VOPALUM-197392 format. One record per residue (C-alpha): residue number from 1; residue in one letter; y, z, x. Coordinates in steps of 0.02 Angstrom, whole numbers, plus 50000, padded with zeros to 5 digits. Each point is the difference from the previous one (the first is absolute). Example, Ala and Ser with C-alpha at 12.3 -4.5 7.8 and 13.67 -1.06 7.14 Angstrom:
% VOPALUM-197392
1  A  49775  50390  50615
2  S  50172  49967  50069
END
This chain:
% VOPALUM-197392
1  X  51167  52243  50594
2  X  50056  49899  49848
3  X  50093  49841  50052
4  X  50137  50035  49873
5  X  50035  50171  50080
6  X  50002  49922  50174
7  X  50126  49872  49943
8  X  50112  50136  49929
9  X  49991  50101  50162
10  X  50045  49844  50099
11  X  50156  49977  49894
12  X  50057  50178  50036
13  X  49970  49979  50188
14  X  50117  49850  50003
15  X  50133  50091  49898
16  X  50109  50041  50150
17  X  49991  49821  50063
18  X  50033  49903  49841
19  X  50124  50108  49910
20  X  49992  50074  49827
21  X  50040  49839  49903
22  X  49864  49901  50084
23  X  49874  50140  49973
24  X  50044  50005  49815
25  X  49973  49813  49987
26  X  49833  50015  50090
27  X  49946  50144  49890
28  X  50043  49899  49844
29  X  49897  49855  50067
30  X  49857  50119  50041
31  X  50000  50070  49823
32  X  50010  49825  49925
33  X  49849  49937  50095
34  X  49893  50156  49986
35  X  49886  50012  49844
36  X  50055  50129  49873
37  X  49823  50068  49990
38  X  49882  50038  50145
39  X  49848  49889  50023
40  X  49848  50091  49936
41  X  49871  49861  50014
42  X  50007  49968  49812
43  X  50075  49842  49930
44  X  50159  50039  49905
45  X  49964  49876  49860
46  X  49850  49918  49919
47  X  49937  50156  49913
48  X  49989  50094  50164
49  X  49818  49948  50015
50  X  50006  49932  50178
51  X  50002  50088  50168
52  X  50031  49933  50173
53  X  49900  50044  50152
54  X  49940  49910  50156
55  X  49820  49943  49976
56  X  49887  49853  50035
57  X  50065  49849  50097
58  X  49948  49894  49851
59  X  50104  50105  49881
60  X  50185  50004  49957
61  X  50019  50188  50020
62  X  50019  50023  49812
63  X  49872  50101  49903
64  X  49951  50008  49817
65  X  49883  50132  49931
66  X  49925  50031  50172
67  X  49978  49816  50045
68  X  50103  49907  50129
69  X  50061  49832  49937
70  X  49946  49853  50108
71  X  50108  49863  50071
72  X  50010  49843  49893
73  X  49899  49856  50068
74  X  50129  49866  50037
75  X  49993  49815  49960
76  X  49933  49974  50175
77  X  49833  50056  49930
78  X  49981  49852  49882
79  X  49860  49926  50105
80  X  49902  50162  49981
81  X  50025  49997  49811
82  X  49934  49822  49993
83  X  49856  50026  50125
84  X  49838  49909  49960
85  X  49900  50161  50019
86  X  50094  50088  49860
87  X  49881  49952  49860
88  X  49850  50066  50096
89  X  50090  50159  50052
90  X  50080  50042  49832
91  X  49902  49899  49871
92  X  50159  49947  49911
93  X  49899  49900  49874
94  X  49917  50160  49941
95  X  50168  50086  49994
96  X  50065  49869  49879
97  X  49844  50020  49894
98  X  50036  50187  49996
99  X  50169  49959  49925
100  X  49921  49901  49857
101  X  50151  49885  49989
102  X  50018  49920  49829
103  X  50090  49839  49955
104  X  50176  50036  49943
105  X  50022  50163  50095
106  X  50155  50043  50099
107  X  49954  50068  50171
108  X  50107  50064  50144
109  X  49945  49998  50181
110  X  50109  50131  50085
111  X  50018  49969  50184
112  X  49933  49825  49974
113  X  50032  49948  50179
114  X  49952  49818  50027
115  X  49916  49991  49830
116  X  49817  50015  50050
117  X  49954  50078  49832
118  X  50140  49920  49899
119  X  49931  49824  50013
120  X  49825  50061  49957
121  X  50061  50090  49844
122  X  50110  49860  49933
123  X  49859  49888  49934
124  X  49911  50151  49923
125  X  50155  50048  49901
126  X  50012  49826  49922
127  X  50156  49997  49893
128  X  50044  50173  50062
129  X  50121  50044  50139
130  X  49978  50066  50177
131  X  50147  50093  50077
132  X  49998  49999  50190
133  X  50107  50146  50057
134  X  50052  50033  50179
135  X  50148  50075  50093
136  X  49996  49885  50151
137  X  50096  49837  49986
138  X  49882  49919  50124
139  X  49849  50040  49891
140  X  50088  49930  49848
141  X  50042  49843  50098
142  X  49816  49979  50046
143  X  49953  50021  49818
144  X  50130  49872  49948
145  X  49931  49873  50123
146  X  49823  50026  49936
147  X  50059  49981  49820
148  X  50061  49824  50035
149  X  49822  49941  50025
150  X  49916  50118  49876
151  X  49909  49925  49851
152  X  50044  50146  49886
153  X  50183  50030  49963
154  X  49987  50167  49908
155  X  50069  50099  50148
156  X  50170  50084  50008
157  X  50074  50074  50159
158  X  50089  50168  49991
159  X  50094  50084  50140
160  X  49967  50184  49983
161  X  50089  50144  50085
162  X  49939  50158  50084
163  X  50019  50095  49836
164  X  49972  49872  49863
165  X  49882  49856  49965
166  X  50135  49917  49895
167  X  49883  49948  49859
168  X  50042  49995  49814
169  X  49964  50159  49905
170  X  49838  50008  49901
171  X  49948  49825  50054
172  X  49850  50016  50118
173  X  49816  50008  49953
174  X  49931  50031  50174
175  X  50074  50045  50168
176  X  49912  49965  50165
177  X  50046  50090  50160
178  X  49891  49954  50150
179  X  50021  50106  50157
180  X  50186  50022  49970
181  X  50031  50164  49909
182  X  49981  50104  50159
183  X  50149  49904  50071
184  X  50121  50036  49857
185  X  50153  50092  50068
186  X  50028  50073  49825
187  X  49828  50013  49920
188  X  50053  50112  49855
189  X  50141  49885  49948
190  X  49894  49844  50020
191  X  49861  50066  49889
192  X  50129  50057  49873
193  X  50070  49823  49992
194  X  49824  49927  49986
195  X  49958  50121  49860
196  X  50157  49944  49909
197  X  49951  49817  50018
198  X  49821  50027  49939
199  X  49956  49976  49818
200  X  49927  50152  49910
201  X  49821  49948  50039
202  X  50043  49925  50169
203  X  49898  50035  50156
204  X  50045  50025  50181
205  X  49868  49944  50127
206  X  50030  50096  50161
207  X  49904  49926  50146
208  X  50002  50101  50160
209  X  49887  50010  50152
210  X  49891  50154  49983
211  X  50077  50144  50097
212  X  49840  50101  49983
213  X  49902  49871  50101
214  X  50026  50001  50188
215  X  49895  49843  50017
216  X  50134  49896  49912
217  X  50087  49917  50150
218  X  50178  50028  49940
219  X  50135  50115  50072
220  X  50000  50171  49919
221  X  50173  49987  49921
222  X  49952  49835  49919
223  X  49857  50082  49906
224  X  50001  50123  49854
225  X  49877  50123  49926
226  X  49963  49999  49815
227  X  50057  50181  49987
228  X  50170  49962  50077
229  X  50026  49846  49892
230  X  49956  50094  49840
231  X  50116  50143  50046
232  X  50147  49884  50030
233  X  49969  49894  49846
234  X  49987  50152  49887
235  X  50169  50060  50063
236  X  50075  49834  49942
237  X  49917  50007  49830
238  X  49846  49893  50029
239  X  49820  50058  49977
240  X  49839  49935  50076
241  X  49894  49903  49877
242  X  49866  49959  50128
243  X  49960  49955  50179
244  X  49898  49839  50011
245  X  49903  50033  50158
246  X  49933  49827  50037
247  X  50113  49933  50139
248  X  49945  50002  50183
249  X  50147  50097  50074
250  X  50119  50042  49859
251  X  50022  50112  49850
252  X  50031  49907  49837
253  X  50084  50136  49898
254  X  50059  49964  49823
255  X  50146  50101  49932
256  X  50077  50006  49826
257  X  50149  50087  49926
258  X  49977  50183  49959
END
């Protein structure tokens, strides 16, 4: 039985004990604390695109277009981000070559974490600018500490939110997202804000562990298929320009504005 109905029945059962005035006060409190609309599993805001349902232990119980959103990897995982095996496992040098970074470009690393890619892109951009965007204060603190000893000073830290990357409109040439999109609590809103920040010919490089490949040793919710990524990006107004299939474990999908 619905908990709200049970609460109402309980109030009536205590009517003869509490007296009419007390019951009226309780009923007012009950109506004040009870939602005006029944819970249907759909989010009431944010375009109504999200549903809630118990799922994988590695997920947050929130679903978007048939995909459960994964838990965010906390700052406690910095050592994993900086692991010595990462180059061999992900071939990050080839990833940066895929991006074809030019001197003078403005690039944003969304979900920059401890800055593994940020400090590799900074010298390639020359007089350009690298935005390191993250929502965790601890990650931004780690980035700030690394910046003190960094040779290149063309890095700016941005604290994003769950719905906005907080970047200037029409200012970004290239966006890099490495193994982070699947953790966005509001993927539609985030891509909309990225699209707004991109210049007309800007590119979004979406790097995700291949969900189609069971041999990739990553938890299922922290991987994505190309088909799922394309479907979600199209919904937010981005189209696939190409999938550079040359990384050991990951997709390197390039999206542009539709």
